[in-house]
Structures are given as structure tokens and as C-alpha cells.
C-alpha positions as CSV (number, residue, x, y, z in Angstrom):
1,M,-14.4,-13.7,-33.0
2,P,-15.1,-11.3,-30.2
3,V,-12.6,-11.1,-27.3
4,T,-14.2,-10.0,-24.0
5,G,-16.9,-8.2,-26.0
6,R,-14.5,-6.8,-28.6
7,T,-13.6,-7.9,-32.0
8,K,-10.0,-9.0,-33.0
9,Q,-9.8,-5.8,-35.1
10,Q,-10.7,-3.7,-32.1
11,V,-8.1,-5.4,-29.9
12,V,-5.4,-4.9,-32.5
13,S,-6.4,-1.3,-33.0
14,E,-6.2,-0.6,-29.3
15,F,-2.8,-2.3,-29.0
16,R,-1.5,-0.3,-32.0
17,C,-2.9,2.9,-30.5
18,A,-1.1,2.2,-27.2
19,E,2.1,1.6,-29.0
20,I,1.8,4.9,-30.8
21,L,1.1,6.8,-27.6
22,E,4.2,5.2,-25.9
23,A,6.3,6.2,-28.8
24,A,4.8,9.7,-28.8
25,R,5.6,10.2,-25.1
26,R,9.3,9.5,-25.8
27,V,9.3,11.9,-28.8
28,F,7.5,14.7,-26.9
29,A,9.8,14.2,-23.9
30,K,12.9,14.5,-26.0
31,K,11.9,17.3,-28.5
32,G,9.1,19.2,-26.7
33,L,5.7,19.9,-28.1
34,A,6.7,22.7,-30.5
35,D,9.6,20.8,-32.1
36,A,8.2,17.3,-32.2
37,T,6.7,16.4,-35.6
38,M,4.2,13.8,-36.8
39,D,7.0,12.3,-39.0
40,E,9.1,11.7,-35.9
41,I,6.2,10.2,-33.9
42,A,5.3,7.9,-36.8
43,A,9.0,6.8,-37.2
44,A,9.3,6.1,-33.5
45,A,6.2,4.0,-33.7
46,G,7.4,2.2,-36.8
47,L,4.5,3.5,-39.0
48,A,4.0,5.6,-42.1
49,K,2.8,9.1,-41.3
50,G,-0.4,8.4,-43.2
51,T,-1.2,5.5,-40.9
52,L,-0.7,7.8,-37.9
53,Y,-3.5,10.0,-39.2
54,L,-5.8,7.0,-39.2
55,Y,-5.6,7.2,-35.4
56,F,-5.1,10.9,-34.6
57,E,-6.2,14.1,-36.2
58,S,-3.2,16.2,-35.3
59,K,-0.1,16.6,-33.2
60,R,-2.1,18.3,-30.5
61,D,-4.6,15.4,-30.6
62,V,-1.7,12.9,-30.2
63,Y,-0.3,14.9,-27.2
64,L,-3.7,15.1,-25.4
65,K,-4.3,11.4,-26.0
66,T,-0.8,10.6,-24.8
67,L,-1.5,12.6,-21.6
68,Q,-4.8,10.8,-21.2
69,H,-3.1,7.4,-21.7
70,G,-0.7,8.4,-18.9
71,K,-3.5,9.3,-16.6
72,V,-5.1,5.9,-17.1
73,E,-1.8,4.2,-16.4
74,L,-1.4,6.4,-13.2
75,L,-4.9,5.6,-12.0
76,E,-4.3,1.9,-12.3
77,Q,-1.1,2.3,-10.3
78,I,-2.9,4.3,-7.6
79,K,-5.6,1.7,-7.2
80,S,-3.2,-1.2,-7.0
81,N,-0.8,0.6,-4.5
82,M,-3.6,1.9,-2.3
83,E,-5.2,-1.6,-2.0
84,A,-1.9,-2.9,-0.8
85,A,-1.5,-0.1,1.8
86,K,-2.7,-0.8,5.4
87,G,-4.5,2.0,7.3
88,L,-5.6,5.4,6.1
89,R,-2.4,7.3,6.8
90,A,-0.5,4.8,4.6
91,K,-3.1,5.0,1.9
92,I,-2.9,8.8,1.7
93,R,0.9,8.6,1.6
94,T,0.7,5.9,-1.1
95,L,-1.6,8.0,-3.3
96,I,0.6,11.1,-3.0
97,A,3.8,9.2,-3.5
98,T,2.5,7.3,-6.5
99,R,1.4,10.6,-8.2
100,V,4.6,12.4,-7.4
101,R,6.9,9.6,-8.5
102,F,4.9,9.1,-11.7
103,A,5.4,12.7,-12.6
104,E,9.2,12.5,-11.7
105,E,9.6,9.5,-13.9
106,N,8.0,11.4,-16.8
107,R,9.4,14.8,-15.9
108,D,10.3,16.1,-19.4
109,F,6.9,14.9,-20.8
110,Y,4.8,16.5,-18.1
111,K,6.8,19.8,-18.2
112,I,5.2,20.3,-21.6
113,Y,1.7,20.9,-20.2
114,L,3.1,23.3,-17.6
115,T,4.5,25.6,-20.3
116,E,2.2,25.0,-23.2
117,F,-1.0,23.3,-22.1
118,S,-1.6,24.6,-18.5
119,N,-5.1,25.8,-19.4
120,V,-6.0,22.8,-21.5
121,I,-5.2,20.2,-18.8
122,H,-6.8,22.1,-15.9
123,P,-9.8,20.1,-14.7
124,A,-12.1,23.0,-15.3
125,S,-11.3,23.3,-19.0
126,I,-10.3,19.9,-20.3
127,N,-12.6,17.4,-21.9
128,E,-15.0,15.0,-20.1
129,E,-12.6,12.1,-20.2
130,F,-9.9,14.1,-18.3
131,R,-12.4,15.2,-15.8
132,R,-13.6,11.6,-15.3
133,L,-10.1,10.4,-14.7
134,D,-9.3,13.2,-12.2
135,L,-12.6,12.5,-10.4
136,K,-11.7,8.8,-10.1
137,Q,-8.5,9.7,-8.3
138,A,-10.3,12.0,-5.9
139,K,-13.1,9.4,-5.4
140,A,-10.6,6.6,-4.5
141,L,-9.2,8.9,-1.8
142,E,-12.7,9.9,-0.7
143,Q,-13.6,6.2,-0.2
144,A,-10.4,5.6,1.8
145,L,-11.2,8.7,4.0
146,R,-14.8,7.4,4.7
147,E,-13.4,4.1,5.8
148,G,-10.8,5.7,7.9
149,L,-13.5,7.9,9.6
150,D,-15.6,4.8,10.3
151,R,-12.5,3.2,12.0
152,G,-11.9,6.3,14.0
153,E,-8.6,7.1,12.4
154,I,-9.5,10.7,11.6
155,R,-11.8,13.3,13.1
156,Q,-15.2,14.3,11.8
157,I,-14.5,16.3,8.6
158,N,-16.1,17.1,5.2
159,I,-14.8,14.0,3.4
160,E,-15.5,15.2,-0.1
161,A,-13.8,18.5,0.4
162,A,-10.8,16.9,2.1
163,A,-10.4,14.5,-0.8
164,F,-10.3,17.2,-3.4
165,M,-8.0,19.4,-1.2
166,I,-5.5,16.6,-0.9
167,H,-5.8,15.9,-4.6
168,D,-5.0,19.6,-5.4
169,M,-2.2,19.9,-2.8
170,T,-0.5,16.9,-4.5
171,R,-0.9,18.6,-7.9
172,N,0.7,21.7,-6.6
173,L,3.6,19.7,-5.1
174,I,4.1,18.0,-8.5
175,T,4.2,21.5,-10.2
176,R,6.7,22.8,-7.7
177,R,9.0,19.9,-8.3
178,L,8.7,20.0,-12.1
179,L,9.6,23.7,-12.0
180,R,12.4,22.9,-9.6
181,W,11.1,25.3,-7.0
182,S,11.5,22.7,-4.3
183,K,15.0,22.2,-2.9
184,A,14.0,19.1,-0.9
185,N,14.4,15.5,-2.2
186,I,11.3,13.6,-3.2
187,E,10.9,11.7,0.1
188,E,11.2,14.9,2.1
189,D,8.5,16.6,0.0
190,I,6.2,13.6,0.3
191,D,6.8,13.3,4.1
192,F,6.1,17.0,4.6
193,I,2.8,17.1,2.7
194,C,1.6,13.8,4.3
195,D,2.5,15.1,7.8
196,F,0.8,18.4,7.1
197,I,-2.4,16.7,5.9
198,W,-2.4,14.3,8.9
199,T,-2.0,17.1,11.4
200,G,-5.2,18.6,9.9
201,I,-7.4,15.5,9.8
202,G,-6.0,13.0,12.2
203,C,-7.5,12.3,15.6
């Protein structure tokens, strides 16, 4: 019987796929991309390797799908946290803090794409689903900026350009922290970028 428009088989398949991706994230974080194997991912997920290939074509496919799964999880956190924040300045800080902390909590996993997938995960070169998820983050911020402008919280600016600029500045902060180029603690880095942004757009 269909469940919210999906069959039981589809629901089970999606649940199993999510379990595999969570197991794969742990394996990649521990072993790195080059040293991780499909056997290890299958074992971590409690599956036979042949079963793993029913869901994914290759180790590279598993990694990209795992990264995509993380982006979906992050987007859900951003939406929830931003809805709870009051005022534009708090919403901007919440978005930045959510992204930075998510990367910190998955540091070893996300370091992989900095060293081995930097071209693949860049929005200009990744697949349509990655672009869509990146765009959704920027659009959530764009909407908050428009509402803040209507309330007189910020000066007249190019809202779309500002949203993408803040999105890219946050990505750069995450990169600096993952590479340990920043000597500040996480709160200091978040405070600095938020104050810097507000100085530029606030009334």
C-alpha cells in the first residue's frame, strides 16, 4: 500500500539507502577516500558487498551521494534554526553558525573534498542536485534579507548578490577552519564574519 505517495518497497529502499550513507560517512571519515573500500562500507552497513552495488555504482558514487545526503540534512537544520531566530541579524548568524558547526562536527569527512574533490563539489562543476541544494541555502537567506529590508533592518542593497556573497564567505570560513588556517575559536570566527557582514549591510 502506498505511504504518502510511495510504496512500502520505496520507503524501505530509502531507509536502507540512508543507513548505508550514514555508515559510509563514518568509514570515509576514518579511512579517507583513497583507503576506504566498498567491503568496509558494506560491513559497516551490515550488508553484503553485492547488495551495496544494488544502490551505488562505485565508491565515488557512494561518496558523492553521502555528501549530498549531508547537504540535505544541513539544509533541514538551517531552515529549522532560521525559523526559530528572531530578527535578520540573528537569522544571518544562525545560518552561518549552523553551516560552520555542521562542518566542524563532520570535519574528517568534509576534509576529503578539500583534498580530493575540490573541483567536483564546487557549485559550478557539480551535478544539478548539488546546485539545487546550494541554491536553496542561498534562497533561504535571500528571503530573510528581503524581509529584513522591508522592516528597515538593513539599507537598500542588491539582495540576491548579498545572499550569494554571504553564502560564499561562509564557505570560505569553513575551508579556513578545516585547513586549520584560523587560530580563533569557532565562536570568535562566527562573530567576526557576522559583524563584518552587518557592518556592510546594516542601517
